[in-house]
C-alpha positions in Angstrom: 84.1 50.3 -31.2 86.8 50.6 -33.8 86.5 48.8 -37.1 89.6 47.7 -38.9 90.3 49.8 -42.0 88.4 52.9 -40.8 90.2 56.0 -39.6 88.2 56.6 -36.5 88.3 58.9 -33.5 87.0 57.1 -30.4 84.8 59.0 -27.9 84.5 58.6 -24.1 82.2 55.6 -24.5 84.7 53.8 -26.6 87.4 54.2 -24.0 84.9 53.2 -21.3 84.2 50.0 -23.3 87.9 49.3 -23.5 88.2 49.8 -19.7 85.3 47.4 -19.1 87.0 44.7 -21.1 90.2 45.2 -19.2 88.6 45.1 -15.7 85.8 42.6 -15.8 86.2 38.9 -15.9 83.1 37.7 -17.7 84.1 35.3 -20.4 87.8 35.4 -19.6 89.9 32.3 -18.7 92.9 33.0 -16.5 96.0 31.1 -17.8 98.7 32.7 -15.6 98.5 34.4 -12.2 101.6 35.0 -10.2 104.3 37.6 -9.3 101.7 40.5 -9.6 101.0 39.5 -13.2 97.7 38.0 -14.4 97.1 36.8 -17.9 93.7 35.8 -19.3 92.3 34.8 -22.7 88.9 35.1 -24.3 87.3 33.6 -27.4 86.0 36.0 -30.1 84.2 36.0 -33.4 86.7 38.0 -35.4 89.7 35.6 -35.3 90.7 32.1 -34.4 93.2 33.6 -32.0 92.1 34.4 -28.5 92.0 37.9 -27.1 94.8 38.2 -24.6 94.6 40.4 -21.6 97.3 41.2 -19.0 97.0 42.9 -15.6 100.2 43.8 -13.9 100.7 45.6 -10.6 103.6 48.1 -10.7 104.1 49.2 -7.1 107.1 51.6 -7.8 106.1 52.9 -11.3 103.7 55.8 -11.7 101.0 55.9 -14.4 102.7 59.1 -15.8 106.1 57.3 -16.1 104.6 54.2 -17.7 102.6 56.4 -20.1 105.8 58.2 -21.2 107.7 54.9 -21.7 105.0 53.4 -23.8 104.7 56.5 -26.0 108.4 57.3 -26.5 109.4 55.6 -29.8 113.0 56.7 -29.5 113.4 55.0 -26.1 111.5 52.0 -27.2 114.4 50.9 -29.5 116.5 50.6 -26.3 114.3 48.0 -24.6 111.9 46.5 -27.0 114.1 43.7 -28.4 111.3 42.4 -30.7 111.0 45.7 -32.6 112.6 45.8 -36.0 111.3 49.2 -37.2 108.8 51.8 -36.0 107.8 54.9 -38.0 105.2 57.7 -37.7 103.4 57.9 -41.0 101.0 60.8 -40.4 99.1 62.8 -37.8 95.3 62.4 -37.6 94.5 64.6 -34.6 96.4 66.0 -31.7 95.8 62.7 -29.9 95.9 60.3 -32.9 98.4 59.2 -35.5 99.0 56.4 -38.0 102.2 54.4 -37.8 104.1 51.4 -39.0 105.6 48.8 -36.7 107.5 45.6 -37.5 108.5 42.9 -35.1 110.7 39.8 -34.9 109.1 36.4 -34.6 110.7 33.5 -32.9 112.6 31.4 -35.6 111.5 29.7 -37.8 108.3 31.8 -37.9 108.3 34.8 -40.3 108.5 38.4 -39.0 105.3 40.4 -38.7 104.4 44.0 -39.4 101.4 46.2 -38.7 100.0 49.5 -39.9 97.7 51.0 -37.2 95.9 54.1 -36.2 96.7 54.9 -32.6 94.6 57.1 -30.3 95.4 58.1 -26.7 93.6 59.8 -23.8 95.2 61.2 -20.7 92.8 62.3 -17.9 95.5 64.2 -16.1 98.0 63.6 -13.2 97.1 60.6 -11.0 94.2 59.7 -13.3 93.6 57.1 -16.0 95.5 57.0 -19.2 94.8 55.1 -22.4 96.6 54.2 -25.6 94.6 52.1 -28.2 95.1 51.1 -31.8 93.6 49.2 -34.7 94.7 48.3 -38.2 94.3 50.6 -41.2 95.6 50.6 -44.8 98.0 53.4 -45.6 99.0 53.3 -49.2 102.6 54.4 -48.4 103.2 51.2 -46.5 101.8 48.2 -48.4 102.7 44.6 -47.4 106.4 43.9 -47.5 108.3 41.0 -49.0 109.5 38.6 -46.2 107.0 40.0 -43.7 103.5 38.8 -42.8 101.0 41.6 -42.4 99.1 41.2 -39.1 95.8 42.7 -38.1 95.1 44.5 -34.9 91.3 44.5 -34.3 91.8 46.3 -31.0 95.0 46.6 -29.0 95.6 48.9 -26.1 97.0 49.9 -22.7 95.2 51.3 -19.7 97.1 52.7 -16.7 95.1 53.2 -13.5 97.0 55.0 -10.7 97.0 53.5 -7.2 99.1 56.3 -5.8 101.5 58.9 -7.0 104.2 56.2 -7.5 102.2 53.1 -8.3 99.6 51.9 -10.8 97.7 48.9 -12.2 98.6 48.3 -15.8 96.3 46.6 -18.3 97.3 45.4 -21.8 94.7 43.8 -24.1 95.2 42.7 -27.6 92.7 41.3 -30.1 94.8 40.6 -33.1 95.5 38.1 -35.8 99.2 37.7 -36.6 98.4 36.4 -40.1 100.2 33.6 -41.8 99.4 30.1 -40.7 100.6 30.0 -37.1 99.7 26.8 -35.2 97.2 27.0 -32.4 99.7 26.3 -29.7 101.5 29.6 -30.3 99.0 31.9 -28.5 98.8 29.6 -25.5 102.6 29.4 -25.2 102.9 33.2 -25.8 100.4 34.0 -23.1 102.1 31.9 -20.4 105.7 32.5 -21.3 106.3 35.6 -23.3 103.9 38.0 -21.7 105.1 37.7 -18.1 108.7 38.2 -19.4 107.6 41.3 -21.3 106.1 42.8 -18.2 109.4 42.4 -16.4 111.2 44.0 -19.3 108.8 46.9 -19.3 109.3 47.5 -15.6 113.1 47.5 -16.0 112.7 50.0 -18.9 110.7 52.3 -16.7 113.5 52.3 -14.1 116.0 53.5 -16.7 113.7 56.0 -18.5 114.2 59.2 -16.6 118.0 59.0 -16.7 117.9 58.2 -20.4 115.3 60.9 -21.2 117.4 63.5 -19.4 120.1 63.1 -22.1 117.7 62.7 -25.1 115.5 65.7 -25.8 114.0 65.9 -22.3 111.4 68.4 -23.3 110.2 66.5 -26.4 107.0 64.6 -25.5 104.5 65.1 -28.4 102.1 62.8 -26.8 101.7 65.5 -24.1 102.5 68.5 -26.3 100.8 68.0 -29.7 102.5 71.1 -31.1 105.7 69.0 -31.1 104.2 66.4 -33.5 106.3 66.4 -36.8 104.6 63.8 -39.0 102.6 65.3 -41.9 98.8 65.7 -41.6 96.7 62.9 -42.9 95.7 62.9 -46.5 92.6 60.7 -46.7 93.4 59.9 -50.3 96.3 57.8 -48.9 93.9 55.6 -46.9 93.1 52.5 -48.9 90.4 50.0 -48.5 91.0 47.3 -46.0 89.6 43.7 -45.9 90.7 41.6 -43.0 89.7 38.4 -44.9 91.8 39.4 -48.0 94.7 40.4 -45.8 94.7 37.0 -44.0 94.3 35.1 -47.3 97.2 36.9 -48.9 99.5 36.1 -45.9 98.2 32.6 -45.3 100.7 30.5 -47.3 103.6 30.5 -44.9 104.0 26.8 -44.2 104.0 27.7 -40.5 101.1 25.5 -39.4 103.2 22.3 -39.4 105.9 23.7 -37.1 106.0 21.8 -33.8 106.2 23.3 -30.4 109.5 21.7 -29.7 111.1 23.4 -32.7 110.6 26.9 -31.3 112.5 28.3 -28.3 109.9 30.8 -27.3 111.0 31.0 -23.7 114.5 32.2 -24.9 113.1 34.7 -27.4 112.5 37.4 -24.7 115.1 37.4 -21.9 114.6 38.8 -18.5 117.6 41.2 -18.7 
C-alpha cells in the first residue's frame, strides 16, 4: 500500500486492500453503533493513535451524489466548518493530485494541517467509487507557524451503491495528528464528532444539486480531467519525508496535559 512521502499511483489491488479494510471486522473494535452509523477502531504499528473506520447507510443519497460532494472543494467550504483552507498544489495524473488542507481543532488544541497526495477511482454509474490519500512533502508548502503538521498514513472514502438512490459509505483514517494530543481525544472523537460529521455530510448532500446549479454546474474535474487547472507535478518539488522527524518537530505543544473536561468537543461540530 501507500508509503508516506512517496508519490505513488495505486493499482486495483491497492484499492481492493482498502475495501477489505473497510468491510471486514477482523481486529476492529466497535465503539459506536446506532442511527445507521457504525464506528470502529483498530490498533496499528505506525502510530499510537487508533485507525478509525466509519460505516454509514445513506438511504436517500446516491453514490454519485456523495462522490461529487466529497470532491467539490468549492462546495466544501459551505458545509465543512472545520476547514480553514484547501488548495490544489499540482496534478499528478488524471485521477491524482497533491493538495493542502488545514483544519480547526477544538480549543485549546492547536490547528492542524496536511499535505497529501489524493487518488480516486470511479468504476461507473451505480458502481463503487474510491477516494484515498496519504501524506507527502511538497516544498511549496512547508510546515506553518501556529499549525501542527499532521500525517495521513492512509485515509479514504468508499461508496458502495445499494440502489440508484442509496449507498453504503465507508470512511477510514489512519493518521497521526501530530503534537502531543492526550489519548482520550481519539476515543472522544470517534464517539462524538464522527457521528455528527456524518449527519452534516448528509445535509450537505441534500443541498448540493441546487448549489451546484448556480456554481459552474459543468465543472467537475474529478469526472472530466481535462478541466483540471493545477500545474503538472514537478518531481523536484517533492521533498524527502520522515514521519518520525515530522512528529518530533511538532511534538512540543503542551497539549498532553489538557484534561477532557477542558474541551467541549461535542459542541465543536453542530448538527445544523
